[in-house]
N, CA, C and O of each residue as an XYZ file, in Angstrom:
340
protein
N       0.875     19.057     13.316
C       1.437     17.744     13.061
C       0.779     17.163     11.807
O      -0.416     17.356     11.587
N       1.548     16.464     10.998
C       1.080     15.854      9.757
C       0.234     14.630     10.051
O       0.629     13.780     10.849
N      -0.918     14.532      9.422
C      -1.803     13.394      9.644
C      -2.399     12.903      8.336
O      -2.811     13.690      7.484
N      -2.434     11.607      8.199
C      -3.131     10.964      7.082
C      -4.292     10.133      7.627
O      -4.747      9.188      6.983
N      -4.761     10.492      8.809
C      -5.815      9.743      9.473
C      -6.962      9.442      8.525
O      -7.544     10.344      7.925
N      -7.278      8.156      8.399
C      -8.394      7.662      7.584
C      -8.235      7.899      6.084
O      -9.210      7.770      5.343
N      -7.054      8.235      5.623
C      -6.785      8.383      4.191
C      -6.279      7.042      3.662
O      -5.555      6.329      4.358
N      -6.657      6.704      2.442
C      -6.202      5.471      1.805
C      -5.208      5.862      0.719
O      -5.529      6.642     -0.178
N      -4.002      5.315      0.808
C      -2.919      5.697     -0.090
C      -2.370      4.467     -0.803
O      -2.043      3.469     -0.161
N      -2.268      4.535     -2.126
C      -1.678      3.453     -2.916
C      -0.182      3.699     -3.012
O       0.255      4.800     -3.345
N       0.603      2.663     -2.716
C       2.058      2.751     -2.809
C       2.515      1.803     -3.912
O       2.525      0.585     -3.732
N       2.893      2.373     -5.058
C       3.438      1.540     -6.132
C       4.877      1.209     -5.777
O       5.579      2.028     -5.182
N       5.318      0.015     -6.137
C       6.665     -0.405     -5.748
C       6.752     -0.615     -4.249
O       7.816     -0.468     -3.648
N       5.626     -0.959     -3.657
C       5.532     -1.071     -2.204
C       6.318     -2.196     -1.575
O       6.443     -2.248     -0.352
N       6.855     -3.106     -2.381
C       7.651     -4.203     -1.814
C       9.144     -3.908     -1.858
O       9.950     -4.718     -1.401
N       9.514     -2.765     -2.399
C      10.922     -2.379     -2.460
C      11.355     -1.612     -1.218
O      10.560     -1.378     -0.308
N      12.616     -1.228     -1.194
C      13.191     -0.513     -0.049
C      12.512      0.837      0.151
O      12.097      1.160      1.264
N      12.394      1.627     -0.912
C      11.749      2.923     -0.803
C      10.268      2.772     -0.478
O       9.710      3.545      0.301
N       9.641      1.771     -1.080
C       8.235      1.500     -0.791
C       8.010      1.202      0.678
O       7.003      1.618      1.250
N       8.937      0.488      1.291
C       8.851      0.176      2.714
C       8.822      1.460      3.542
O       8.036      1.584      4.482
N       9.678      2.403      3.187
C       9.718      3.682      3.908
C       8.400      4.441      3.740
O       7.888      5.020      4.698
N       7.854      4.438      2.525
C       6.578      5.104      2.282
C       5.467      4.457      3.105
O       4.677      5.154      3.743
N       5.406      3.130      3.091
C       4.358      2.417      3.835
C       4.453      2.743      5.323
O       3.439      3.018      5.963
N       5.649      2.715      5.868
C       5.825      3.034      7.293
C       5.418      4.467      7.592
O       4.773      4.729      8.607
N       5.790      5.398      6.716
C       5.414      6.793      6.921
C       3.918      7.013      6.854
O       3.351      7.747      7.663
N       3.281      6.372      5.883
C       1.835      6.505      5.703
C       1.085      5.933      6.895
O       0.237      6.602      7.485
N       1.397      4.708      7.242
C       0.669      4.065      8.338
C       1.037      4.674      9.691
O       0.218      4.698     10.609
N       2.267      5.163      9.809
C       2.674      5.838     11.043
C       1.972      7.168     11.243
O       1.917      7.688     12.357
N       1.431      7.724     10.156
C       0.696      8.990     10.215
C      -0.809      8.767     10.192
O      -1.576      9.705      9.972
N      -1.235      7.522     10.419
C      -2.657      7.211     10.514
C      -3.323      6.799      9.222
O      -4.519      6.509      9.215
N      -2.576      6.767      8.120
C      -3.143      6.375      6.840
C      -3.245      4.872      6.671
O      -2.651      4.105      7.429
N      -4.001      4.463      5.674
C      -4.153      3.056      5.321
C      -3.418      2.848      4.002
O      -3.654      3.580      3.041
N      -2.541      1.870      3.949
C      -1.719      1.645      2.763
C      -2.243      0.502      1.912
O      -2.543     -0.582      2.412
N      -2.346      0.769      0.613
C      -2.614     -0.275     -0.376
C      -1.280     -0.489     -1.073
O      -0.841      0.350     -1.860
N      -0.639     -1.607     -0.782
C       0.704     -1.889     -1.265
C       0.632     -2.643     -2.586
O       0.065     -3.733     -2.654
N       1.214     -2.056     -3.643
C       1.305     -2.719     -4.938
C       2.741     -3.162     -5.153
O       3.673     -2.396     -4.907
N       2.927     -4.388     -5.606
C       4.269     -4.882     -5.885
C       4.210     -6.241     -6.554
O       3.158     -6.876     -6.626
N       5.356     -6.667     -7.038
C       5.429     -7.953     -7.745
C       5.740     -9.117     -6.822
O       5.465    -10.265     -7.172
N       6.301     -8.855     -5.664
C       6.751     -9.906     -4.767
C       5.684    -10.193     -3.703
O       5.596     -9.489     -2.696
N       4.881    -11.229     -3.936
C       3.771    -11.565     -3.019
C       4.260    -11.816     -1.598
O       3.668    -11.318     -0.641
N       5.324    -12.578     -1.456
C       5.832    -12.913     -0.121
C       6.213    -11.645      0.646
O       5.845    -11.493      1.810
N       6.935    -10.751      0.009
C       7.350     -9.501      0.656
C       6.144     -8.617      0.953
O       6.065     -8.010      2.021
N       5.209     -8.544      0.015
C       4.014     -7.731      0.222
C       3.185     -8.210      1.397
O       2.749     -7.404      2.218
N       2.965     -9.498      1.486
C       2.191    -10.043      2.592
C       2.915     -9.871      3.922
O       2.287     -9.641      4.955
N       4.238     -9.985      3.887
C       5.041     -9.752      5.086
C       4.917     -8.298      5.536
O       4.796     -8.016      6.728
N       4.946     -7.386      4.579
C       4.829     -5.956      4.885
C       3.463     -5.652      5.498
O       3.377     -4.869      6.444
N       2.401     -6.254      4.979
C       1.057     -6.062      5.543
C       1.035     -6.559      6.986
O       0.487     -5.897      7.867
N       1.624     -7.712      7.221
C       1.659     -8.269      8.576
C       2.398     -7.338      9.533
O       1.952     -7.140     10.663
N       3.514     -6.767      9.102
C       4.276     -5.830      9.936
C       3.439     -4.608     10.288
O       3.451     -4.146     11.429
N       2.714     -4.088      9.302
C       1.861     -2.923      9.537
C       0.784     -3.263     10.555
O       0.543     -2.496     11.486
N       0.137     -4.405     10.383
C      -0.936     -4.809     11.298
C      -0.407     -5.026     12.710
O      -1.076     -4.677     13.682
N       0.790     -5.599     12.831
C       1.384     -5.804     14.151
C       1.704     -4.486     14.838
O       1.790     -4.421     16.064
N       1.879     -3.435     14.042
C       2.156     -2.103     14.583
C       0.875     -1.316     14.831
O       0.925     -0.156     15.239
N      -0.276     -1.945     14.584
C      -1.556     -1.299     14.830
C      -2.117     -0.535     13.642
O      -3.116      0.170     13.782
N      -1.491     -0.661     12.469
C      -1.959      0.040     11.278
C      -2.808     -0.840     10.388
O      -3.071     -2.000     10.704
N      -3.235     -0.271      9.268
C      -4.041     -1.002      8.300
C      -3.365     -0.973      6.935
O      -2.891      0.068      6.482
N      -3.331     -2.131      6.290
C      -2.728     -2.238      4.962
C      -3.295     -3.451      4.252
O      -3.802     -4.382      4.878
N      -3.197     -3.421      2.932
C      -3.524     -4.583      2.131
C      -2.525     -4.644      0.992
O      -1.914     -3.635      0.640
N      -2.356     -5.823      0.415
C      -1.396     -6.012     -0.666
C      -2.106     -6.505     -1.917
O      -2.994     -7.354     -1.848
N      -1.700     -5.958     -3.068
C      -2.189     -6.409     -4.368
C      -0.973     -6.684     -5.240
O      -0.122     -5.814     -5.425
N      -0.896     -7.907     -5.780
C       0.188     -8.227     -6.713
C      -0.025     -7.404     -7.967
O      -1.073     -7.499     -8.605
N       0.965     -6.595     -8.325
C       0.838     -5.741     -9.506
C       2.214     -5.315    -10.001
O       3.153     -5.142     -9.224
N       2.300     -5.155    -11.290
C       3.502     -4.633    -11.941
C       3.050     -3.369    -12.665
O       2.305     -3.455    -13.642
N       3.489     -2.194    -12.204
C       2.995     -0.945    -12.784
C       3.385     -0.773    -14.244
O       2.846      0.096    -14.928
N       4.310     -1.584    -14.727
C       4.666     -1.539    -16.145
C       3.687     -2.339    -16.997
O       3.732     -2.289    -18.226
N       2.798     -3.080    -16.325
C       1.778     -3.879    -17.002
C       0.409     -3.320    -16.587
O      -0.121     -3.686    -15.538
N      -0.150     -2.445    -17.404
C      -1.382     -1.733    -17.058
C      -2.530     -2.671    -16.693
O      -3.234     -2.428    -15.713
N      -2.727     -3.730    -17.463
C      -3.827     -4.657    -17.171
C      -3.637     -5.310    -15.812
O      -4.598     -5.468    -15.059
N      -2.416     -5.686    -15.495
C      -2.143     -6.341    -14.215
C      -2.352     -5.364    -13.059
O      -2.912     -5.739    -12.029
N      -1.912     -4.126    -13.217
C      -2.020     -3.140    -12.142
C      -3.468     -2.815    -11.823
O      -3.860     -2.834    -10.656
N      -4.262     -2.521    -12.828
C      -5.619     -2.074    -12.585
C      -6.606     -3.197    -12.321
O      -7.750     -2.943    -11.945
N      -6.178     -4.425    -12.514
C      -7.048     -5.566    -12.232
C      -7.386     -5.629    -10.739
O      -8.521     -5.938    -10.377
N      -6.426     -5.343     -9.887
C      -6.657     -5.447     -8.446
C      -7.208     -4.201     -7.795
O      -7.682     -4.264     -6.660
N      -7.163     -3.076     -8.468
C      -7.584     -1.835     -7.838
C      -9.085     -1.643     -7.644
O      -9.464     -0.932     -6.713
N      -9.959     -2.221     -8.449
C     -11.387     -1.954     -8.234
C     -11.876     -2.230     -6.816
O     -12.785     -1.554     -6.336
N     -11.292     -3.202     -6.147
C     -11.746     -3.523     -4.798
C     -11.446     -2.418     -3.787
O     -12.065     -2.376     -2.724
N     -10.499     -1.515     -4.102
C     -10.177     -0.425     -3.172
C     -10.416      0.949     -3.773
O     -10.311      1.954     -3.069
N     -10.732      1.015     -5.045
C     -10.829      2.292     -5.750
C     -11.751      3.294     -5.068
O     -11.409      4.471     -4.952
N     -12.885      2.852     -4.628
C     -13.868      3.748     -4.008
C     -13.373      4.394     -2.737
O     -13.928      5.403     -2.300
N     -12.319      3.823     -2.122
C     -11.791      4.356     -0.867
C     -10.525      5.184     -1.046
O     -10.028      5.760     -0.079
N      -9.995      5.254     -2.262
C      -8.711      5.910     -2.484
C      -8.761      7.409     -2.178
O      -9.729      8.106     -2.486
N      -7.683      7.865     -1.565
C      -7.521      9.277     -1.267
C      -6.340      9.824     -2.067
O      -6.439     10.874     -2.702
N      -5.227      9.100     -2.027
C      -3.997      9.542     -2.667
C      -3.417      8.379     -3.449
O      -3.371      7.256     -2.947
N      -2.973      8.635     -4.672
C      -2.276      7.630     -5.459
C      -0.870      8.165     -5.679
O      -0.691      9.259     -6.215
N       0.142      7.378     -5.257
C       1.501      7.889     -5.405
C       2.503      6.810     -5.596
O       3.693      7.091     -5.734
């Protein structure tokens, strides 16, 4: 069986439709999701959904087309990263 137990995975575009599927798959397989996206309201809602399902997630406002904006929030989780995708 596939497991991401205790792995930390960054999901770019995590507030979009495809990002939602990735976050659910990651956390459903035991992973911890770091959700990057531009929509704070959607990102925080997604984190709440994950936590209500017993998973772990955090949200960072980021636009991957803006390098300074994207990497500004990552230092707080960088040391724990397992997979960036």
